[in-house]
Structures are given as structure tokens and as C-alpha cells.
PDB file of N, CA, C, O and CB in Angstrom:
ATOM      1  N   MET A   1     -18.010  -2.721  -7.347  1.00  0.00           N
ATOM      2  CA  MET A   1     -17.180  -1.800  -7.900  1.00  0.00           C
ATOM      3  C   MET A   1     -15.838  -2.428  -8.262  1.00  0.00           C
ATOM      4  O   MET A   1     -15.286  -3.127  -7.413  1.00  0.00           O
ATOM      5  CB  MET A   1     -17.037  -0.682  -6.994  1.00  0.00           C
ATOM      6  N   LYS A   2     -15.290  -2.245  -9.403  1.00  0.00           N
ATOM      7  CA  LYS A   2     -14.007  -2.682  -9.969  1.00  0.00           C
ATOM      8  C   LYS A   2     -12.972  -1.630  -9.726  1.00  0.00           C
ATOM      9  O   LYS A   2     -13.005  -0.504 -10.223  1.00  0.00           O
ATOM     10  CB  LYS A   2     -14.124  -2.977 -11.472  1.00  0.00           C
ATOM     11  N   ASN A   3     -11.985  -2.120  -8.865  1.00  0.00           N
ATOM     12  CA  ASN A   3     -10.769  -1.460  -8.603  1.00  0.00           C
ATOM     13  C   ASN A   3     -10.939  -0.102  -7.939  1.00  0.00           C
ATOM     14  O   ASN A   3     -10.052   0.741  -8.072  1.00  0.00           O
ATOM     15  CB  ASN A   3     -10.035  -1.322  -9.841  1.00  0.00           C
ATOM     16  N   VAL A   4     -12.068   0.160  -7.208  1.00  0.00           N
ATOM     17  CA  VAL A   4     -12.258   1.422  -6.540  1.00  0.00           C
ATOM     18  C   VAL A   4     -12.482   1.128  -5.064  1.00  0.00           C
ATOM     19  O   VAL A   4     -13.347   0.350  -4.661  1.00  0.00           O
ATOM     20  CB  VAL A   4     -13.445   2.223  -7.155  1.00  0.00           C
ATOM     21  N   GLU A   5     -11.617   1.824  -4.264  1.00  0.00           N
ATOM     22  CA  GLU A   5     -11.907   1.918  -2.812  1.00  0.00           C
ATOM     23  C   GLU A   5     -12.192   3.329  -2.327  1.00  0.00           C
ATOM     24  O   GLU A   5     -11.495   4.290  -2.652  1.00  0.00           O
ATOM     25  CB  GLU A   5     -10.750   1.367  -2.026  1.00  0.00           C
ATOM     26  N   MET A   6     -13.266   3.403  -1.523  1.00  0.00           N
ATOM     27  CA  MET A   6     -13.750   4.730  -1.093  1.00  0.00           C
ATOM     28  C   MET A   6     -13.840   4.669   0.399  1.00  0.00           C
ATOM     29  O   MET A   6     -14.255   3.677   0.997  1.00  0.00           O
ATOM     30  CB  MET A   6     -15.145   5.118  -1.742  1.00  0.00           C
ATOM     31  N   SER A   7     -13.415   5.824   1.002  1.00  0.00           N
ATOM     32  CA  SER A   7     -13.518   6.052   2.493  1.00  0.00           C
ATOM     33  C   SER A   7     -13.734   7.446   2.727  1.00  0.00           C
ATOM     34  O   SER A   7     -13.364   8.350   1.977  1.00  0.00           O
ATOM     35  CB  SER A   7     -12.279   5.601   3.269  1.00  0.00           C
ATOM     36  N   VAL A   8     -14.444   7.592   3.967  1.00  0.00           N
ATOM     37  CA  VAL A   8     -14.820   8.918   4.403  1.00  0.00           C
ATOM     38  C   VAL A   8     -14.297   9.262   5.790  1.00  0.00           C
ATOM     39  O   VAL A   8     -14.655   8.590   6.757  1.00  0.00           O
ATOM     40  CB  VAL A   8     -16.300   9.049   4.381  1.00  0.00           C
ATOM     41  N   GLU A   9     -13.449  10.300   5.917  1.00  0.00           N
ATOM     42  CA  GLU A   9     -12.965  10.630   7.063  1.00  0.00           C
ATOM     43  C   GLU A   9     -13.365  12.167   7.404  1.00  0.00           C
ATOM     44  O   GLU A   9     -12.868  13.105   6.782  1.00  0.00           O
ATOM     45  CB  GLU A   9     -11.512  10.350   7.018  1.00  0.00           C
ATOM     46  N   GLY A  10     -14.248  12.326   8.380  1.00  0.00           N
ATOM     47  CA  GLY A  10     -14.961  13.648   8.586  1.00  0.00           C
ATOM     48  C   GLY A  10     -15.718  13.914   7.369  1.00  0.00           C
ATOM     49  O   GLY A  10     -16.493  13.048   6.964  1.00  0.00           O
ATOM     50  N   ASN A  11     -15.572  15.089   6.698  1.00  0.00           N
ATOM     51  CA  ASN A  11     -16.167  15.483   5.544  1.00  0.00           C
ATOM     52  C   ASN A  11     -15.302  15.297   4.183  1.00  0.00           C
ATOM     53  O   ASN A  11     -15.560  15.961   3.179  1.00  0.00           O
ATOM     54  CB  ASN A  11     -16.535  16.860   5.759  1.00  0.00           C
ATOM     55  N   ILE A  12     -14.309  14.390   4.226  1.00  0.00           N
ATOM     56  CA  ILE A  12     -13.409  14.235   3.160  1.00  0.00           C
ATOM     57  C   ILE A  12     -13.602  12.832   2.563  1.00  0.00           C
ATOM     58  O   ILE A  12     -13.441  11.830   3.260  1.00  0.00           O
ATOM     59  CB  ILE A  12     -11.975  14.473   3.631  1.00  0.00           C
ATOM     60  N   LEU A  13     -13.954  12.766   1.249  1.00  0.00           N
ATOM     61  CA  LEU A  13     -13.980  11.555   0.600  1.00  0.00           C
ATOM     62  C   LEU A  13     -12.808  11.290  -0.189  1.00  0.00           C
ATOM     63  O   LEU A  13     -12.407  12.030  -1.088  1.00  0.00           O
ATOM     64  CB  LEU A  13     -15.086  11.466  -0.173  1.00  0.00           C
ATOM     65  N   THR A  14     -12.170  10.016   0.239  1.00  0.00           N
ATOM     66  CA  THR A  14     -11.023   9.755  -0.514  1.00  0.00           C
ATOM     67  C   THR A  14     -11.226   8.414  -1.357  1.00  0.00           C
ATOM     68  O   THR A  14     -11.660   7.391  -0.827  1.00  0.00           O
ATOM     69  CB  THR A  14      -9.801   9.679   0.443  1.00  0.00           C
ATOM     70  N   ILE A  15     -10.898   8.488  -2.645  1.00  0.00           N
ATOM     71  CA  ILE A  15     -10.904   7.495  -3.601  1.00  0.00           C
ATOM     72  C   ILE A  15      -9.582   6.918  -4.054  1.00  0.00           C
ATOM     73  O   ILE A  15      -8.710   7.651  -4.519  1.00  0.00           O
ATOM     74  CB  ILE A  15     -11.564   7.981  -4.666  1.00  0.00           C
ATOM     75  N   LYS A  16      -9.411   5.520  -3.915  1.00  0.00           N
ATOM     76  CA  LYS A  16      -8.124   4.965  -4.357  1.00  0.00           C
ATOM     77  C   LYS A  16      -8.450   4.073  -5.547  1.00  0.00           C
ATOM     78  O   LYS A  16      -9.381   3.268  -5.539  1.00  0.00           O
ATOM     79  CB  LYS A  16      -7.372   4.157  -3.191  1.00  0.00           C
ATOM     80  N   VAL A  17      -7.606   4.272  -6.589  1.00  0.00           N
ATOM     81  CA  VAL A  17      -7.592   3.410  -7.690  1.00  0.00           C
ATOM     82  C   VAL A  17      -6.205   2.829  -8.036  1.00  0.00           C
ATOM     83  O   VAL A  17      -5.246   3.599  -7.975  1.00  0.00           O
ATOM     84  CB  VAL A  17      -8.135   4.122  -8.820  1.00  0.00           C
ATOM     85  N   ASP A  18      -6.028   1.678  -8.356  1.00  0.00           N
ATOM     86  CA  ASP A  18      -4.871   1.069  -8.670  1.00  0.00           C
ATOM     87  C   ASP A  18      -4.691   1.330 -10.313  1.00  0.00           C
ATOM     88  O   ASP A  18      -5.344   0.635 -11.093  1.00  0.00           O
ATOM     89  CB  ASP A  18      -4.943  -0.493  -8.199  1.00  0.00           C
ATOM     90  N   LEU A  19      -3.928   2.190 -10.725  1.00  0.00           N
ATOM     91  CA  LEU A  19      -3.789   2.659 -12.136  1.00  0.00           C
ATOM     92  C   LEU A  19      -2.991   1.626 -13.009  1.00  0.00           C
ATOM     93  O   LEU A  19      -2.807   1.798 -14.214  1.00  0.00           O
ATOM     94  CB  LEU A  19      -3.053   4.070 -12.163  1.00  0.00           C
ATOM     95  N   THR A  20      -2.554   0.593 -12.342  1.00  0.00           N
ATOM     96  CA  THR A  20      -1.828  -0.524 -13.106  1.00  0.00           C
ATOM     97  C   THR A  20      -2.682  -1.565 -13.571  1.00  0.00           C
ATOM     98  O   THR A  20      -2.252  -2.357 -14.410  1.00  0.00           O
ATOM     99  CB  THR A  20      -0.795  -1.172 -12.292  1.00  0.00           C
ATOM    100  N   ARG A  21      -3.907  -1.661 -13.099  1.00  0.00           N
ATOM    101  CA  ARG A  21      -4.878  -2.719 -13.419  1.00  0.00           C
ATOM    102  C   ARG A  21      -5.656  -2.277 -14.591  1.00  0.00           C
ATOM    103  O   ARG A  21      -5.666  -1.095 -14.936  1.00  0.00           O
ATOM    104  CB  ARG A  21      -5.814  -3.041 -12.239  1.00  0.00           C
ATOM    105  N   ASP A  22      -6.355  -3.268 -15.256  1.00  0.00           N
ATOM    106  CA  ASP A  22      -7.217  -2.936 -16.359  1.00  0.00           C
ATOM    107  C   ASP A  22      -8.256  -4.140 -16.451  1.00  0.00           C
ATOM    108  O   ASP A  22      -7.922  -5.292 -16.174  1.00  0.00           O
ATOM    109  CB  ASP A  22      -6.354  -2.718 -17.743  1.00  0.00           C
ATOM    110  N   PHE A  23      -9.435  -3.819 -16.825  1.00  0.00           N
ATOM    111  CA  PHE A  23     -10.434  -4.753 -16.995  1.00  0.00           C
ATOM    112  C   PHE A  23     -11.078  -4.970 -18.335  1.00  0.00           C
ATOM    113  O   PHE A  23     -12.212  -5.406 -18.535  1.00  0.00           O
ATOM    114  CB  PHE A  23     -11.362  -4.448 -16.142  1.00  0.00           C
ATOM    115  N   GLY A  24     -10.125  -4.578 -19.280  1.00  0.00           N
ATOM    116  CA  GLY A  24     -10.306  -5.014 -20.768  1.00  0.00           C
ATOM    117  C   GLY A  24     -11.040  -3.676 -21.417  1.00  0.00           C
ATOM    118  O   GLY A  24     -11.115  -2.616 -20.796  1.00  0.00           O
ATOM    119  N   PRO A  25     -11.513  -3.849 -22.602  1.00  0.00           N
ATOM    120  CA  PRO A  25     -12.062  -2.838 -23.347  1.00  0.00           C
ATOM    121  C   PRO A  25     -13.558  -2.444 -22.954  1.00  0.00           C
ATOM    122  O   PRO A  25     -14.346  -3.294 -22.539  1.00  0.00           O
ATOM    123  CB  PRO A  25     -11.966  -3.252 -24.737  1.00  0.00           C
ATOM    124  N   SER A  26     -13.893  -1.129 -23.109  1.00  0.00           N
ATOM    125  CA  SER A  26     -15.048  -0.771 -22.861  1.00  0.00           C
ATOM    126  C   SER A  26     -16.164  -1.327 -23.828  1.00  0.00           C
ATOM    127  O   SER A  26     -15.733  -1.884 -24.838  1.00  0.00           O
ATOM    128  CB  SER A  26     -14.978   0.545 -22.805  1.00  0.00           C
ATOM    129  N   SER A  27     -17.366  -1.269 -23.693  1.00  0.00           N
ATOM    130  CA  SER A  27     -18.421  -1.718 -24.463  1.00  0.00           C
ATOM    131  C   SER A  27     -18.238  -1.348 -25.931  1.00  0.00           C
ATOM    132  O   SER A  27     -18.461  -2.122 -26.862  1.00  0.00           O
ATOM    133  CB  SER A  27     -19.669  -1.189 -23.927  1.00  0.00           C
ATOM    134  N   SER A  28     -17.771   0.029 -26.060  1.00  0.00           N
ATOM    135  CA  SER A  28     -17.580   0.652 -27.443  1.00  0.00           C
ATOM    136  C   SER A  28     -16.308   0.261 -28.154  1.00  0.00           C
ATOM    137  O   SER A  28     -16.081   0.389 -29.357  1.00  0.00           O
ATOM    138  CB  SER A  28     -17.586   2.163 -27.339  1.00  0.00           C
ATOM    139  N   GLY A  29     -15.464  -0.264 -27.169  1.00  0.00           N
ATOM    140  CA  GLY A  29     -14.172  -0.849 -27.715  1.00  0.00           C
ATOM    141  C   GLY A  29     -13.066   0.192 -27.904  1.00  0.00           C
ATOM    142  O   GLY A  29     -11.944  -0.129 -28.296  1.00  0.00           O
ATOM    143  N   LYS A  30     -13.426   1.477 -27.607  1.00  0.00           N
ATOM    144  CA  LYS A  30     -12.394   2.683 -27.762  1.00  0.00           C
ATOM    145  C   LYS A  30     -11.616   2.893 -26.716  1.00  0.00           C
ATOM    146  O   LYS A  30     -10.587   3.548 -26.882  1.00  0.00           O
ATOM    147  CB  LYS A  30     -12.982   3.953 -27.994  1.00  0.00           C
ATOM    148  N   THR A  31     -11.918   2.429 -25.558  1.00  0.00           N
ATOM    149  CA  THR A  31     -11.034   2.641 -24.400  1.00  0.00           C
ATOM    150  C   THR A  31     -10.807   1.261 -23.517  1.00  0.00           C
ATOM    151  O   THR A  31     -11.438   0.221 -23.705  1.00  0.00           O
ATOM    152  CB  THR A  31     -11.694   3.810 -23.481  1.00  0.00           C
ATOM    153  N   ILE A  32      -9.895   1.435 -22.628  1.00  0.00           N
ATOM    154  CA  ILE A  32      -9.431   0.282 -21.737  1.00  0.00           C
ATOM    155  C   ILE A  32      -9.917   0.812 -20.403  1.00  0.00           C
ATOM    156  O   ILE A  32      -9.616   1.920 -19.957  1.00  0.00           O
ATOM    157  CB  ILE A  32      -7.731  -0.047 -21.770  1.00  0.00           C
ATOM    158  N   ILE A  33     -10.762  -0.155 -19.755  1.00  0.00           N
ATOM    159  CA  ILE A  33     -11.432   0.285 -18.336  1.00  0.00           C
ATOM    160  C   ILE A  33     -10.307  -0.032 -17.368  1.00  0.00           C
ATOM    161  O   ILE A  33      -9.711  -1.109 -17.375  1.00  0.00           O
ATOM    162  CB  ILE A  33     -12.932  -0.600 -17.889  1.00  0.00           C
ATOM    163  N   ILE A  34     -10.038   1.017 -16.492  1.00  0.00           N
ATOM    164  CA  ILE A  34      -8.972   0.785 -15.449  1.00  0.00           C
ATOM    165  C   ILE A  34      -9.947   0.593 -14.112  1.00  0.00           C
ATOM    166  O   ILE A  34      -9.719  -0.318 -13.317  1.00  0.00           O
ATOM    167  CB  ILE A  34      -7.773   2.179 -15.328  1.00  0.00           C
ATOM    168  N   ALA A  35     -10.873   1.375 -13.957  1.00  0.00           N
ATOM    169  CA  ALA A  35     -11.791   1.291 -12.742  1.00  0.00           C
ATOM    170  C   ALA A  35     -13.182   1.874 -13.001  1.00  0.00           C
ATOM    171  O   ALA A  35     -13.372   2.817 -13.769  1.00  0.00           O
ATOM    172  CB  ALA A  35     -11.161   2.051 -11.532  1.00  0.00           C
ATOM    173  N   SER A  36     -14.077   1.290 -12.353  1.00  0.00           N
ATOM    174  CA  SER A  36     -15.417   1.927 -12.492  1.00  0.00           C
ATOM    175  C   SER A  36     -16.257   1.615 -11.208  1.00  0.00           C
ATOM    176  O   SER A  36     -16.092   0.570 -10.578  1.00  0.00           O
ATOM    177  CB  SER A  36     -16.175   1.388 -13.821  1.00  0.00           C
ATOM    178  N   SER A  37     -17.118   2.522 -10.873  1.00  0.00           N
ATOM    179  CA  SER A  37     -18.108   2.197  -9.850  1.00  0.00           C
ATOM    180  C   SER A  37     -19.319   1.479 -10.332  1.00  0.00           C
ATOM    181  O   SER A  37     -20.208   1.107  -9.567  1.00  0.00           O
ATOM    182  CB  SER A  37     -18.535   3.402  -9.193  1.00  0.00           C
ATOM    183  N   GLU A  38     -19.332   1.291 -11.632  1.00  0.00           N
ATOM    184  CA  GLU A  38     -20.392   0.512 -12.276  1.00  0.00           C
ATOM    185  C   GLU A  38     -21.759   1.079 -11.884  1.00  0.00           C
ATOM    186  O   GLU A  38     -22.628   0.423 -11.311  1.00  0.00           O
ATOM    187  CB  GLU A  38     -20.290  -0.991 -11.883  1.00  0.00           C
ATOM    188  N   GLY A  39     -21.864   2.380 -12.255  1.00  0.00           N
ATOM    189  CA  GLY A  39     -23.145   3.145 -12.064  1.00  0.00           C
ATOM    190  C   GLY A  39     -22.913   4.099 -10.841  1.00  0.00           C
ATOM    191  O   GLY A  39     -21.805   4.227 -10.319  1.00  0.00           O
ATOM    192  N   ASN A  40     -23.917   4.688 -10.469  1.00  0.00           N
ATOM    193  CA  ASN A  40     -23.830   5.526  -9.314  1.00  0.00           C
ATOM    194  C   ASN A  40     -24.227   4.671  -8.004  1.00  0.00           C
ATOM    195  O   ASN A  40     -25.173   3.899  -7.855  1.00  0.00           O
ATOM    196  CB  ASN A  40     -24.782   6.798  -9.517  1.00  0.00           C
ATOM    197  N   GLN A  41     -23.192   5.054  -7.084  1.00  0.00           N
ATOM    198  CA  GLN A  41     -23.081   4.234  -5.823  1.00  0.00           C
ATOM    199  C   GLN A  41     -23.227   5.282  -4.640  1.00  0.00           C
ATOM    200  O   GLN A  41     -22.831   6.443  -4.746  1.00  0.00           O
ATOM    201  CB  GLN A  41     -21.603   3.385  -5.745  1.00  0.00           C
ATOM    202  N   SER A  42     -23.753   4.835  -3.654  1.00  0.00           N
ATOM    203  CA  SER A  42     -23.736   5.754  -2.410  1.00  0.00           C
ATOM    204  C   SER A  42     -22.241   5.724  -1.693  1.00  0.00           C
ATOM    205  O   SER A  42     -21.487   4.754  -1.614  1.00  0.00           O
ATOM    206  CB  SER A  42     -24.939   5.215  -1.291  1.00  0.00           C
ATOM    207  N   VAL A  43     -22.061   6.896  -1.257  1.00  0.00           N
ATOM    208  CA  VAL A  43     -20.692   7.319  -0.393  1.00  0.00           C
ATOM    209  C   VAL A  43     -20.865   6.499   0.841  1.00  0.00           C
ATOM    210  O   VAL A  43     -21.929   6.528   1.458  1.00  0.00           O
ATOM    211  CB  VAL A  43     -20.538   9.073   0.042  1.00  0.00           C
ATOM    212  N   PRO A  44     -19.817   5.743   1.235  1.00  0.00           N
ATOM    213  CA  PRO A  44     -19.710   5.046   2.546  1.00  0.00           C
ATOM    214  C   PRO A  44     -20.214   5.971   3.642  1.00  0.00           C
ATOM    215  O   PRO A  44     -19.687   7.082   3.696  1.00  0.00           O
ATOM    216  CB  PRO A  44     -18.225   4.603   2.845  1.00  0.00           C
ATOM    217  N   GLY A  45     -21.166   5.664   4.526  1.00  0.00           N
ATOM    218  CA  GLY A  45     -21.714   6.408   5.577  1.00  0.00           C
ATOM    219  C   GLY A  45     -22.505   7.707   5.258  1.00  0.00           C
ATOM    220  O   GLY A  45     -22.968   8.400   6.163  1.00  0.00           O
ATOM    221  N   LYS A  46     -22.649   8.024   3.906  1.00  0.00           N
ATOM    222  CA  LYS A  46     -23.400   9.136   3.643  1.00  0.00           C
ATOM    223  C   LYS A  46     -24.266   8.644   2.433  1.00  0.00           C
ATOM    224  O   LYS A  46     -23.967   8.921   1.271  1.00  0.00           O
ATOM    225  CB  LYS A  46     -22.499  10.430   3.371  1.00  0.00           C
ATOM    226  N   GLU A  47     -25.394   7.871   2.794  1.00  0.00           N
ATOM    227  CA  GLU A  47     -26.177   7.132   1.846  1.00  0.00           C
ATOM    228  C   GLU A  47     -26.970   8.135   0.754  1.00  0.00           C
ATOM    229  O   GLU A  47     -27.421   7.714  -0.311  1.00  0.00           O
ATOM    230  CB  GLU A  47     -27.218   6.229   2.696  1.00  0.00           C
ATOM    231  N   ALA A  48     -27.052   9.365   1.143  1.00  0.00           N
ATOM    232  CA  ALA A  48     -27.888  10.259   0.382  1.00  0.00           C
ATOM    233  C   ALA A  48     -27.027  10.866  -0.636  1.00  0.00           C
ATOM    234  O   ALA A  48     -27.499  11.484  -1.590  1.00  0.00           O
ATOM    235  CB  ALA A  48     -28.568  11.315   1.243  1.00  0.00           C
ATOM    236  N   ILE A  49     -25.614  10.679  -0.425  1.00  0.00           N
ATOM    237  CA  ILE A  49     -24.672  11.198  -1.504  1.00  0.00           C
ATOM    238  C   ILE A  49     -24.218  10.171  -2.394  1.00  0.00           C
ATOM    239  O   ILE A  49     -23.777   9.116  -1.939  1.00  0.00           O
ATOM    240  CB  ILE A  49     -23.469  11.845  -0.935  1.00  0.00           C
ATOM    241  N   LYS A  50     -24.292  10.402  -3.675  1.00  0.00           N
ATOM    242  CA  LYS A  50     -24.006   9.384  -4.738  1.00  0.00           C
ATOM    243  C   LYS A  50     -22.702   9.726  -5.446  1.00  0.00           C
ATOM    244  O   LYS A  50     -22.362  10.904  -5.560  1.00  0.00           O
ATOM    245  CB  LYS A  50     -25.180   9.310  -5.789  1.00  0.00           C
ATOM    246  N   ILE A  51     -21.987   8.759  -5.910  1.00  0.00           N
ATOM    247  CA  ILE A  51     -20.811   9.019  -6.876  1.00  0.00           C
ATOM    248  C   ILE A  51     -21.047   8.072  -7.952  1.00  0.00           C
ATOM    249  O   ILE A  51     -21.651   7.014  -7.778  1.00  0.00           O
ATOM    250  CB  ILE A  51     -19.320   8.809  -6.230  1.00  0.00           C
ATOM    251  N   GLY A  52     -20.517   8.495  -9.186  1.00  0.00           N
ATOM    252  CA  GLY A  52     -20.357   7.643 -10.448  1.00  0.00           C
ATOM    253  C   GLY A  52     -18.950   7.883 -10.854  1.00  0.00           C
ATOM    254  O   GLY A  52     -18.605   9.047 -11.061  1.00  0.00           O
ATOM    255  N   LEU A  53     -18.144   6.966 -10.985  1.00  0.00           N
ATOM    256  CA  LEU A  53     -16.715   7.090 -11.400  1.00  0.00           C
ATOM    257  C   LEU A  53     -16.349   6.043 -12.459  1.00  0.00           C
ATOM    258  O   LEU A  53     -16.689   4.868 -12.322  1.00  0.00           O
ATOM    259  CB  LEU A  53     -15.772   6.933 -10.164  1.00  0.00           C
ATOM    260  N   ASN A  54     -15.637   6.492 -13.540  1.00  0.00           N
ATOM    261  CA  ASN A  54     -15.190   5.786 -14.577  1.00  0.00           C
ATOM    262  C   ASN A  54     -13.683   6.235 -14.767  1.00  0.00           C
ATOM    263  O   ASN A  54     -13.448   7.429 -14.957  1.00  0.00           O
ATOM    264  CB  ASN A  54     -16.101   6.003 -15.800  1.00  0.00           C
ATOM    265  N   VAL A  55     -12.632   5.284 -14.720  1.00  0.00           N
ATOM    266  CA  VAL A  55     -11.289   5.739 -15.017  1.00  0.00           C
ATOM    267  C   VAL A  55     -10.769   4.784 -16.150  1.00  0.00           C
ATOM    268  O   VAL A  55     -10.693   3.566 -15.990  1.00  0.00           O
ATOM    269  CB  VAL A  55     -10.342   5.717 -13.686  1.00  0.00           C
ATOM    270  N   TYR A  56     -10.425   5.415 -17.278  1.00  0.00           N
ATOM    271  CA  TYR A  56     -10.195   4.660 -18.517  1.00  0.00           C
ATOM    272  C   TYR A  56      -8.890   5.377 -19.149  1.00  0.00           C
ATOM    273  O   TYR A  56      -8.446   6.470 -18.800  1.00  0.00           O
ATOM    274  CB  TYR A  56     -11.566   4.702 -19.549  1.00  0.00           C
ATOM    275  N   LYS A  57      -8.337   4.475 -20.218  1.00  0.00           N
ATOM    276  CA  LYS A  57      -7.340   5.049 -21.019  1.00  0.00           C
ATOM    277  C   LYS A  57      -7.754   4.665 -22.440  1.00  0.00           C
ATOM    278  O   LYS A  57      -8.548   3.765 -22.714  1.00  0.00           O
ATOM    279  CB  LYS A  57      -5.894   4.564 -20.622  1.00  0.00           C
ATOM    280  N   LYS A  58      -7.075   5.510 -23.370  1.00  0.00           N
ATOM    281  CA  LYS A  58      -7.403   5.181 -24.795  1.00  0.00           C
ATOM    282  C   LYS A  58      -6.681   3.880 -25.197  1.00  0.00           C
ATOM    283  O   LYS A  58      -5.631   3.507 -24.675  1.00  0.00           O
ATOM    284  CB  LYS A  58      -6.976   6.373 -25.775  1.00  0.00           C
ATOM    285  N   LYS A  59      -7.240   3.322 -26.026  1.00  0.00           N
ATOM    286  CA  LYS A  59      -6.726   1.762 -26.478  1.00  0.00           C
ATOM    287  C   LYS A  59      -5.439   1.921 -27.410  1.00  0.00           C
ATOM    288  O   LYS A  59      -4.880   0.924 -27.866  1.00  0.00           O
ATOM    289  CB  LYS A  59      -8.020   0.849 -27.449  1.00  0.00           C
TER     290      LYS A  59
END
């Protein structure tokens, strides 16, 4: 994952993303990628639960 931290406490999923970082343009070139789970990923400790996350801004 790029710039994504996930943790689970009880039944609460917390996602942390540093909004000051970027990883350059998306494949279409229309946006700048800030963070990505790079596809669907399992939630820590809850393997049956998946998350897909993309954080981006307009170019």
C-alpha cells in the first residue's frame, strides 16, 4: 500500500493517510495520487473483510 496505515481496535477500522505526500500522476494523467491500497486488501485481523482505497487530487 502507498501511504496508507490501517488499524483495527475492537470493531473500529482506522485509516491514516498523510495528505502532504503524493506519488505522481494517475495512469490517466488527470489526477495526482496521494494514497492507494493498490487494489482490494484485507483489513488487519479481519481477513474476510476487504477495503479498496484511493485518495487523489485534481492535477
